[in-house]
C-alpha positions as CSV (number, residue, x, y, z in Angstrom):
1,M,-107.4,33.8,111.8
2,L,-105.8,36.8,110.3
3,I,-108.8,37.4,107.7
4,F,-110.9,38.0,110.7
5,V,-108.4,40.6,112.2
6,G,-108.1,42.5,109.2
7,L,-112.1,42.6,109.2
8,A,-111.8,43.9,112.8
9,L,-109.4,46.5,111.7
10,I,-111.7,47.6,109.1
11,H,-114.6,48.1,111.3
12,I,-113.1,49.5,114.3
13,L,-112.0,52.8,112.3
14,P,-115.6,54.1,112.3
15,L,-115.9,53.6,116.3
16,S,-114.0,56.9,116.9
17,G,-117.2,58.5,115.4
18,V,-119.0,58.0,118.9
19,L,-116.9,60.9,120.0
20,G,-119.4,63.1,118.0
21,G,-119.2,66.3,115.6
22,E,-115.6,66.9,114.7
23,R,-114.9,63.1,114.5
24,L,-118.0,62.6,112.1
25,R,-116.8,65.5,110.2
26,D,-113.4,63.7,109.7
27,L,-114.9,60.4,108.9
28,Y,-117.8,61.4,106.7
29,G,-117.4,64.8,105.5
30,I,-120.4,66.1,107.3
31,Q,-122.1,68.5,110.1
32,A,-123.6,65.8,112.2
33,Q,-125.6,67.7,115.0
34,G,-128.6,66.9,117.1
35,D,-130.6,63.8,116.0
36,L,-128.0,63.3,113.3
37,S,-125.5,63.3,115.5
38,I,-127.0,60.8,117.7
39,L,-128.1,58.4,114.7
40,M,-124.3,58.6,113.2
41,R,-122.7,58.1,116.9
42,H,-125.0,55.0,117.4
43,R,-123.8,53.5,114.0
44,A,-120.2,54.1,115.4
45,V,-121.1,51.8,118.2
46,L,-122.7,49.3,115.7
47,F,-119.2,49.2,113.8
48,G,-117.5,48.6,117.3
49,L,-119.6,45.6,118.1
50,L,-118.8,44.3,114.3
51,S,-115.1,44.8,115.1
52,L,-115.6,42.9,118.3
53,I,-117.4,39.9,116.8
54,S,-114.5,39.9,114.1
55,V,-112.0,39.8,116.9
56,L,-114.1,36.8,118.5
57,A,-114.2,35.1,115.5
58,A,-110.6,35.4,114.7
59,F,-110.0,33.2,117.8
60,K,-113.5,31.3,118.1
61,P,-114.0,29.1,115.0
62,E,-117.5,28.3,116.0
63,I,-118.7,31.9,115.7
64,R,-117.2,32.3,112.6
65,S,-120.2,31.6,110.2
66,V,-122.0,33.9,112.3
67,A,-119.8,36.4,112.1
68,A,-118.9,36.1,108.2
69,L,-122.9,36.5,107.7
70,L,-123.3,39.6,109.8
71,L,-120.1,41.2,108.2
72,G,-121.0,40.3,104.4
73,L,-124.3,41.8,105.0
74,S,-123.2,45.0,106.8
75,M,-120.8,45.8,103.7
76,A,-122.9,44.4,101.0
77,S,-126.0,46.5,102.2
78,F,-124.2,49.5,102.2
79,L,-122.7,49.0,98.9
80,V,-126.1,48.5,97.6
81,L,-127.3,51.7,99.1
82,A,-124.1,53.9,98.1
83,F,-124.4,52.6,94.5
84,L,-128.2,53.4,94.5
85,E,-127.4,57.0,95.4
86,A,-124.3,57.3,93.2
87,P,-122.6,59.7,92.6
88,F,-121.3,60.1,96.1
89,G,-118.2,62.3,97.4
90,A,-114.8,61.5,98.7
91,P,-115.8,60.2,102.2
92,I,-118.2,57.6,100.9
93,R,-115.9,56.5,98.1
94,K,-113.3,55.5,101.0
95,I,-115.9,53.6,102.7
96,V,-117.1,52.1,99.5
97,V,-113.3,50.7,98.8
98,A,-113.0,49.7,102.7
99,D,-116.1,47.5,102.2
100,I,-115.0,46.1,98.9
101,V,-111.5,45.4,100.5
102,G,-113.6,43.3,103.5
103,L,-116.0,41.6,101.3
104,A,-112.7,40.3,99.2
105,L,-111.4,39.4,102.7
106,L,-114.4,37.5,103.7
107,L,-114.8,35.6,100.2
108,T,-111.1,34.6,100.8
109,Y,-112.0,33.3,104.1
110,L,-115.4,31.6,102.7
111,V,-113.2,30.0,99.8
112,M,-110.6,28.6,102.4
113,D,-113.3,27.3,104.7
114,F,-115.2,25.5,102.0
115,I,-111.7,24.0,100.5
116,K,-110.8,23.0,103.9
117,N,-114.3,21.5,104.9
118,R,-115.5,19.9,102.0
119,P,-115.9,16.2,101.9
120,P,-113.3,14.1,100.3
121,S,-114.2,12.8,96.6
């Protein structure tokens, strides 16, 4: 399903942060060194895993529910944290927008899935 491919594209972008300092600065506008670099690079790996599960869900309908749950929790939790810490800068604003788009895609999938699978009346 194309929605999960779209979600994979949203989540693959931060994976480049695994390369370290300069790429993390480009992505988030921060200088990540030492412990912070390790944490942020690990975050990049986790986003790669979210992207992978999105791609798998695109081709394996049986895992779409689990993928939707993981993706939804990830995006919603980031939005909650961002808005609790507001105001935030331009790099975070880009992530907020991406997560809102991602949640809209996910909601579209959930509505379509509900309509497709609801019992006949």
